[in-house]
C-alpha positions in Angstrom: -13.8 -5.0 -0.2 -9.8 -5.1 1.5 -7.4 -2.4 1.2 -3.8 -3.2 1.2 -2.4 0.4 2.8 1.1 1.0 2.5 3.8 4.1 3.0 5.7 4.9 0.1 9.3 6.9 0.3 10.8 8.3 -2.6 14.5 6.8 -3.0 17.3 8.4 -1.8 15.0 10.5 0.3 17.6 12.0 3.5 14.6 12.6 5.9 12.1 9.3 5.7 8.9 11.2 7.3 9.2 14.2 4.6 9.5 12.8 1.6 6.9 9.9 2.4 3.1 9.3 1.8 0.6 6.7 2.5 -1.4 5.1 -0.4 -3.1 1.9 -1.0 -5.0 -0.6 -3.2 -8.4 -1.6 -3.6 -9.7 -5.5 -3.7 -13.0 -6.7 -3.6 -12.7 -9.9 -4.8 -9.9 -11.2 -1.8 -9.6 -12.5 1.5 -7.7 -10.8 4.4 -5.8 -13.7 4.3 -5.5 -13.6 0.7 -4.2 -10.1 0.6 -1.2 -10.6 3.3 0.0 -13.6 1.6 -0.1 -11.8 -2.3 0.8 -8.0 -0.9 4.2 -8.3 -1.8 4.4 -9.7 -5.0 1.4 -6.1 -5.9 3.9 -4.1 -4.0 6.9 -5.1 -6.2 4.9 -4.2 -9.0 3.7 -1.1 -7.8 7.7 -0.2 -7.3 8.1 -1.3 -10.3 5.4 1.0 -12.0 6.5 3.7 -9.7 11.1 3.8 -10.4 12.2 6.3 -7.3 10.2 5.0 -4.6 10.5 3.0 -2.3 7.5 0.9 0.0 8.4 1.4 3.8 5.6 -0.8 5.6 2.3 -2.1 4.2 -0.5 -3.9 6.4 -3.9 -5.6 4.7 -7.8 -4.0 6.6 -11.4 -4.4 5.9 -12.6 -1.8 4.7 -15.3 0.7 6.3 -17.4 1.8 3.4 -18.8 4.8 5.4 -15.2 5.8 6.5 -14.2 5.5 2.7 -17.3 7.8 1.3 -16.9 10.7 4.0 
């Protein structure tokens, strides 16, 4: 399982840290490279569905299921 982790911030916020949250999308049938290549369209879709939000940073990683369930 691959996780696309990103930091989303409220559009126009004066303080970037005050109105930002870490979010993630999970994918079961992709490789880390596929995640990296497809992240921008996925994030663009997420931004379209969440008006007023901007993505500040993102990364793909393998999910550690032991960590995820804890």
